[in-house]
N, C-alpha and C positions, 0 to 999 in steps of 0.2 A: 452539096447539101440541098435536099429537096424542100424548099420553103413551103410549097403547097401541102406536103405531107406533114411538116411540122405544125403548120397552122391548123390543119384538120385534127391532128392529135391533140393539140391544145384545146380546141373547141369541144372535142369529144369528152374531154376530162374536166371541163368547167360546167358541165351540165347540158352540153349540146347547143345548137344554134338558138333554140327556143328560149334558152335561159339567159341569153346575152341581151341586156338592155341597151348598153352603149359600150363602145370600145374606142379608146384614143391611145396615143403613145407619146412618150417623151424621147430623150436621147437613148435610153437603154431599156425602157419598160413598155410592155403592153399593159394598158390600164383598163380592166374590165369593170363595168358596173353590172352586177348580176341581179337577176330577179330573185333568185334564192341561192345564197352563198353556201347553204348546206349541201347543195348538189355538187359542188366543186370538189375534186379530189386533189387537194394540195400536194400530198406526198407523191402522187403519181406524176403530176405536172412537173414537179421539181426534178424528176429523173428523166424527163423527155429529152430527146436530142434537140440541141439549140437553146435549151433553157438553163440559165445559171442558177436561179433561185426563184422563190415565190414569196411575196410579202402581202399579207392581208392587212390593210390599214386605211383609215379614213373613208371607209365605205367602198373601197376598191379592192379588187383581186388583181394584184400587180405581178405580171410575169416578166422577170428580168431576163432579157435576151442579149444584152450587150450591143455590140456594133451592128449586128444583123437585124436589129429590131425593125427598121424601116421595111426591109424586104419581107419579113414575117408579117408585119402589119398589113402590107399591101395584099399579101396572099390571104390574110384573114378577112379583109374587107371584100375581096373578090368572092369569098364564100358566103359572107353574111349579107352583103349588099350595102350600098352607100347610105341608106336610111339610118341604119344602126350606127355606122361609122360617123355619120354626121350628128349623132345625138338624138335622132328621132326615137320616140319611145312608144312601145305598144301599150296603149292606155288600158287595154283589156286586162292586163296583169297589174294588180295594185303594187305600189312602191313598197319596198321593204323599209320599215321604220328604222331610222338611224338616230343615235344620240346627236343632239344639236351641235356639239363640238366637232364630231366627225363630219357632219354635213357642211359646216362652215369651212373646215379644212379642205374638204373635197372641192367646194366651189372656188376657194382661193387658188387651189392647184389648177383647176380647169381654166381660170382666168389668166394666170401668169405663165403657165408652162408654154403655151403657144408663142409667147413673146421672147422666150429665152434665145432661140436661134438668132433673131434680129438684134437683140441686145449684145449677144456674143459677137456678131458680125461688126456691129458698131464699135465694140471694144477693140477688136482686131485692127480696124482702120485707125482708131484713135492711137493705139499703140505704135503703129507704123509711122503715123504723122508725128507723134511725139519724138520718135527716134530720129527722123529726118530733121526736125526742128532743132535738135541738139548738135547737128553737124555744123561746124564753123562755116560761115558764109552762106548758109541756106536761107533763102528769102521766103519767109512765111506769108509775104504779101502777094506771091505769084498766084495766078488764077487757078492752077491745078490744085495747089494746097487749099485754097479757099473753097473750091468746089467739093473736094473730097472731105474736108472738115465739115462742110454743110451736110454732106451725105451721112456722115457719122452721127450728126446731131438730129436727124429727122425723126428717128424712133423716140427720142426724148422730147423734142419740141411738140410733136403731135401725139404724145402719149395718151391724151384723153380720147383721141379717135381710135387708136389701137385697142385701148382698154374697153371702150364702148363696144367694139366688135366682139372681143372675147367674153366680156361680161354678159352681153345679150345672148351669146351662144350658151353660156353656162346657166343662165336663168331662164332661157327659152322665151324671150320676149322679142319684139321687132328689132332686128339687127340694123335695118336701114334708119329707122327713127333714132335709135341709140347713137349711131354714127353721126347723124345730123346734129344731135345734141353735142357730141364731142367736137365736131367741126365748128359748131356755133361758138363755143367758149374759147376756141383757138383762133377765131377769125380776127384779123388785124384791127377791125373797127371795134369789136368788143374788147379786145386786149387793150387798146388805147383808152377806151372808155373806163375800164375797170382800174387802170393804173393812174388815171387822172383824178387823184384824190382831192384836188382843190375844187373840182366842179361836182355839184350834186346832180345825180341823174335819177330818173324814175321810169317805171314801166307800169302802165295802167294805174298810175298814181302811187305805186309802191316804190319805196326807195331801193335803188341798187346799192348793195353793201360794198363799200371799198374801205381799205385800211392799210396803213403802213405798219410793219413790225420791225423789231430789232432782233436780229439773230446773231448771237455772239457780239462781235464788235462792229457789225455793219447793220445798216437799216435796209429794209427791203419792202417794196410795195407788192402786195400779193397779186399774183396773176394765175390764170388757169392754164396757160401753156406750161407743159412739162409737169403739170400736177397729176396726182394719182387718186386721192380720196374723193374729191368732188364728183368726178364722173362715175365712180363706183356707186356712190350714194344716189346719184341721179338715175342710173340704170335700175337700181333697186326700187326707187319710187316709180319709175316708168313701168316696171313689171306689175306692180299692184294696180297702177292706174289703168293699164291695158286690160287687166282681168276685170276691173270694175266696168270699164266702157263696153267690153264685149257682152256684159250681162244686160246693160241698159239700152244699148244701141241695137236696133233691128238688124238681123243678119244681112239683109239685102243692102244696107247702108254702111256696113262695117268697113268695107274695102277703102272708102274715102274718109268717113267720119272718124274712125278710131285713130288712124295715124294723124289726121288733121287736128282733131281735138287734143291728142297727146302732145303735139308740138305747141299748140296755143297755150296749153296749161303748163307744160314743162319749162318753156322759155322763161316766164317770170319766176317760176318756182326755183329754177336754177340760180338766177341772179339775186334773188331776195332771201332765199332760205337754204336750199340744199348746197349750192356752191359755197357760200360763206361758212356754213357748218362744216363742210368738207375741208375748207382751208383751216378752220380752227382745229378740227380733229388732227389734221396733218401737223400743225404746230404743236399740239399737245404731245403727239407721238414723238416729234422731234425734240421737244423739251425733255421728255422722259429719257430718251436715249442720250441726249446731251448731258442730262443730270448724272447718268451712270458714267458716261465718258468723262465728264467734268470732275466727278468725285474721284475717279481713278482711271485714267486711260489704260493703265496696266491691267486693272481688274476687268475692264471691258474687253480688252484683248484676250485675256485668259478665258473668260466665259465664252465668248463667241468662237475663238480659235479652238477651244477644247470641245465645245458641244455642237458646233455646226455639223460635223459628220454624224453625230447621233441624230440630229434633226433630219438629216438626209434619209436615214433608215426609215423614218415614219412619214417621209414626204413633207414634214413640217417646215423645212427650210424655205419652201415657197411662201409661207405665211410671213417670213421675215423680209421678203423682197420689197414690199411697200416702204419699209423703213429706209432702205438704201436708196430707192427711187425718189422718195420724198426728200431725203437728204440732198440729193443732186439738184432737185427742183428748187430747194430753198437756199442752198449754199454754193452749188456748183461743184462740190466735191462730196465724197463719202468715205467713211472709215470702215463701215460694215464689211465691204467686199475685201478690204485689206485683211481683216481678221479672218474672214472666210477663206482667204488665200492660204493662210497658215494651216487651216484645217485640210484644204485640198492637197497641199504639198505633203502634209503629214500622212495622208492616206496613200499618196504615191510612194512615199518613203517606206511605209510599212509593207506595201506590196513588193517593193524592191528587196526588203529584208527577207520576205517569204521566198522570193525567187532565189536568193543567194543561199538560203538555209535548207529548203526542201530537197529531198532526194527524188521526188516524183517528177518525172519529165513532163507529164501533163500539167501539173500544178505550176511548174516553172514557166511554161508557155502562157498559162492564164495570168499568172502574176506579172510577167514581163509586159504583156500587152496592156494589162490593167494599169500598171505603173505609168506606162507611156501615155495613155490617154489622160491620166490624171495630171501629170506635170506638164504635158504639152498643151492641152486645151482645157484643162480644168473639169473634165468629166470623171467623177469619182465613183459612180455606181458600180462599174465593173470591179474596181479595187475593193470596195466595201463588201459587195455581195459575192464576188468571185473568190476572195481569199480572206480578207481581214476579219469580217464578221463571222465568216464560216469557221475560222480557226480560233476566234475569240481573243486570244492574247495579243495578236497584232493590232486588233481594234483598240485595245486598251493602250497599247504603246502609241498608237496614232493620236488618241485623245490627249495623252500626256505631252507628246511633242508638239501637237497643235496648240495647246495652251501655252507652252513655253514660247513658241514662235509668236503667238498673238500678244503675249506680254511684252516681248521685245519691240514689236511694232507700236504698242501703246507707249512705251518709253520714248520712242523716237517720233511719235505723233505722225505716223505714216498715213497718207491719204491717197485716194484714187480720184483723178480729175474727171472721171465720167462714171460709168457703171459697167465695168468690163469683167468678163469671166477671168478666173485666175489660172494662168498658164504662161509658159515661156513666150508664146506667140503674142500675148497682150501685155507683157511685162513693162513696156515703156509707157503704157498709159498711167503707170504709177509714178511717172516722172514728167508729167505734163506741165503746161504753163502755170506758173504760180507755185509749183512744188519745189521745195528746196532739195539740194543734194543730200542733206542730212536725213530728210524724210524718206527719200528714195533708198538710201543706204539702210535705214531701219527696216524697210520692207524687204530688201534683199537679205539682210541678216535673219529676219523673221522666217522667211520661207526656207532659207538654208538650214537653220536650226530645226525647223519642223521636218524637212525632208530627210536630212542626214541623221537627225536625232531619232526619228521613227525607224529608219532603216537599221541603225546600230542597236537600238533598244530591242527591236524585233529579233534581230540576229542573236543578241545576248540572251534575252529572256526565253526565246524559242517558243515552240508550240507543239501540240500533238500532231505530228506530221501525217498527212493522208497518204503517205507512201505505202501504208498498209494495203491500200487498194491495188495500185499497180504492182507493188512488190509481191503481194499475196497472189494476185492473179498470175504473175510471172512464175511464182513458185509452183502454183497449182498446174499451170500449163506445162512446166518442166516435169512435174510429177506424172501428169496424165500422158506425157509423151511416150511412156512405156519403153524406156531404153532396153537394150538387149540385156537379158538376165545374166547375172554372174554365175559362176560355178556354184551349184547347190551343195550344201553341207549336210542336209538332213535334220538340222536343228529345228525344233518346234518352238513356236512363239505363241503364247496364250494371252489373250487380251480380255480384260474384264469390261463389263458394261459401264460406260461413263455416265449413264443415265438410269434412274430407277424406272422400271415399267415392264411391259411385255415385249420380249425380243421375238421377231419373226423374220422370215427370209426377205432379203433385200429385193428380190425380183417380184415381190408382191406389193410394193409401194405404188401409190398412185402418181407416179412421175416416170415417164419413159426414160429419162436420162439416167436416173438412179437404178430403175428396174432393169435396164439393159446392161448394167454393170460397165457402162462405157467409162465411168470415172474410176472404176476399180471395184473389187469385191469386198463384201463386208456383211453387215447386219442392220436391220431396221428395228427401232425401239419405239413403241407407243408409250410415251412417258406418263407416269402417275405422279411424278414430282418434277417441278420446273427448275432443274438445276443440272448443269453439266460439270462433272468433276474430272480430274486427271485420272485416267485408268492405270497409270504407272508413272514413275519419275520421268519427266520429259521437259522439253523446251517449247514454249508457245511460239511457233514459227510464223503463224499468220493469225491475225484477229481482225476480221472485217469491221469497219466502223459501224455498220448496222447491227453487229453482234449476232447475226443469224448463222454465221459460219466461222469456223476456225480450223487452223492446221496445227497439229502437234507432232513433234519429232521425239520418239522414245529413245532412251539411252542405247538400245540395241540397234538403232537405225531405222526401225519401223516408222513410217510416216502415216499419220491418220488425218483424214478429213472428216470433221463432224459438222453436219448441216442440220440446223433446228427448223423443222417444219418445211412446208412446200410453198414457195413463192412469198415467204415471209420477208424477203428483202424489201417488199413494198411497204412494210410497216415502218421502215426507216429507223429501226431501233426502239420504237415505242413498245414498251412492255419487256424490254431486255435490259439487264444490268450486268456490267462486267466487274470482275473481282481481281483480274490480273491484267498485265499489259503485254503487248507483243514483245517477244525477246526474253520474257521472264523464264527462269528455270524454276520449276515447281515440283513438289513431291506428290506422290500418289494420294488421291483423295482431296487435293486442293480444289476448292470451287473455282471455276473459270468464268462461267456465265450463268446467271439466273434468268428465267423467262416465265412470263405469266401465261399459263396454259389457257385459262379462261379468256384472256384478252385475245389470244391468237384465234381461239374458236369463234369468239364474237366477231372478229374481223373477217371470218369466213375462210380461214386457212387450215389445212391439215397440220396437226401438231407432230407428226412422226419425225423422229430424229434418225437421220441416216449416219451410220458410222462406217467409214470406208478406209481400207488400206490403200492409200493413193499410189504407193510404189509397189502395186501388186506384181508388176513384172519382175521384181527382185526375188519373188518367192516361187517355189515349185508348185505350191498349192495353197489356196486360201479358202477356208470354209466357215460359213456362219453357223452358229449354234443357237437355235431357237430355245426360248425358255419362258414359262408363264410369269415367273418373277425374276427379273434380271436386276442386278445391282452390282456394286463394286466387288462383291464376293463371288460373283458368278461369271465364268468365262463364256463369252459370246462369240469370239472369233478365234479360230485356230489356224495358224499359218506355218507352213513348212518351208524352210530356206533351202 
């Protein structure tokens, strides 16, 4: 696989290098922010080598590439340059206006996505440590355990520093100053000062806000270590403060005064206003989530377990991460990731069901690898975009099974002792210190029901198999192989026009493949009516998913290939409607596919319909019969066996 070529092809079809404002990537997707989305050719990009799917959401043009995304990203950056990859924007081109909701979702994604690998790594370590801790005689007081446990907690304890970095990148304010703010509120001196609620503290005469809260059955003094919301609000305030200071401070003094004044102003603001507000907001979020969970853990599990995968489609699941992270900061555990685990395993199960059901070897491979990545490490995008959403019904089965699994977890009050990705490798983090065996069993039952339930449902319910593509291709390849002709009988076969219009010689079409008759001999029809009908009683042997081509086998053994337009495969089915399914036996005159002639012309494609006898080698002679007005009553191909 040539990653440089793939990257270049993608860039060419998103509007070129000049149209790329920023590019980032997550586990499976290249995330483009384009200057003009109308220049991007979504249908073309979806069919490029190395591309699984394309999603346009949250102000991003997301190219799903699966496990190869990092290599494709590196090749893309090599072409674009580090400035664009780092988020630098060419200010000469005005920003494309976005709805506020899309902008917020985009920024949340930019803030939290870079942290996911570190969180996943911490979850893996926590899972392994939890497994060792359950071994009889294992000493959790030994130095190795303590050091590795500390390593797994770093991302959470210093969360404000990490969030300061990613948030400043997303908002394009001073990264170093933002990280200093994050480090400031995590500093042991400030942490001790804030948690000492018995002593009043001030800064510049302003009171430093401190308070103790009751969370569930326990009391907790709020602290900024492990917190999420305070530093995010702080960086937002810093962004506006820097913009103001750069307007009023002379440019020659900005290098020193802007960061200096920013810190002098932000330190008291963090301790007296922004930080406490962030803590309160965090508790409100926690209260609302706890209210749902307290009202019915089962309902909470059903909602999150069922809809998490749907949120992934739109990238909205990143917006839910603060809830889980905030839960960990306040209580030391979280339930959100348990329920999300049900959704992840259900996607893995649905992909497994696809693998077992499909007859397409290509789809089997895609589904197998997608299922593996989902249940092993909790990466579900390949499963969602590679097969489940693509085939529709498996996605529905995954939602149902995920909701059932989440409900079971809710019944058993399953919790995660940290914030781990959901997969077999991190499974023991759901049986950490303070977690009962019953809670762990509830989690195991939930993911088992989600996984096997989705697989069984998908297999039973089924789906419209894409085997039409490989099977059809194989059938056509077989047809085009031109086997040795059988003994000729002299019998004449007459074939009427399957399309109304003007019939003219096939060698006059504007396509070398058809004009050369390499695919077989036949006739071309310039259609006046956008409908293909059966020219005789026949079986629909091939019906491509894009509906631009089909294969028919007549009762006398004649095999036809009917191709609508030239290069219309690029329309990806837009403007085409099918009336029958592959494998159907139909009568003469039965509508097979309708197509919008005007839409094909508007898209810039030739509308000519090529009608070819694909098993031409079985005949002694095949002749096209031109006609000004061809239809089902007019013979347009004569063939002699």
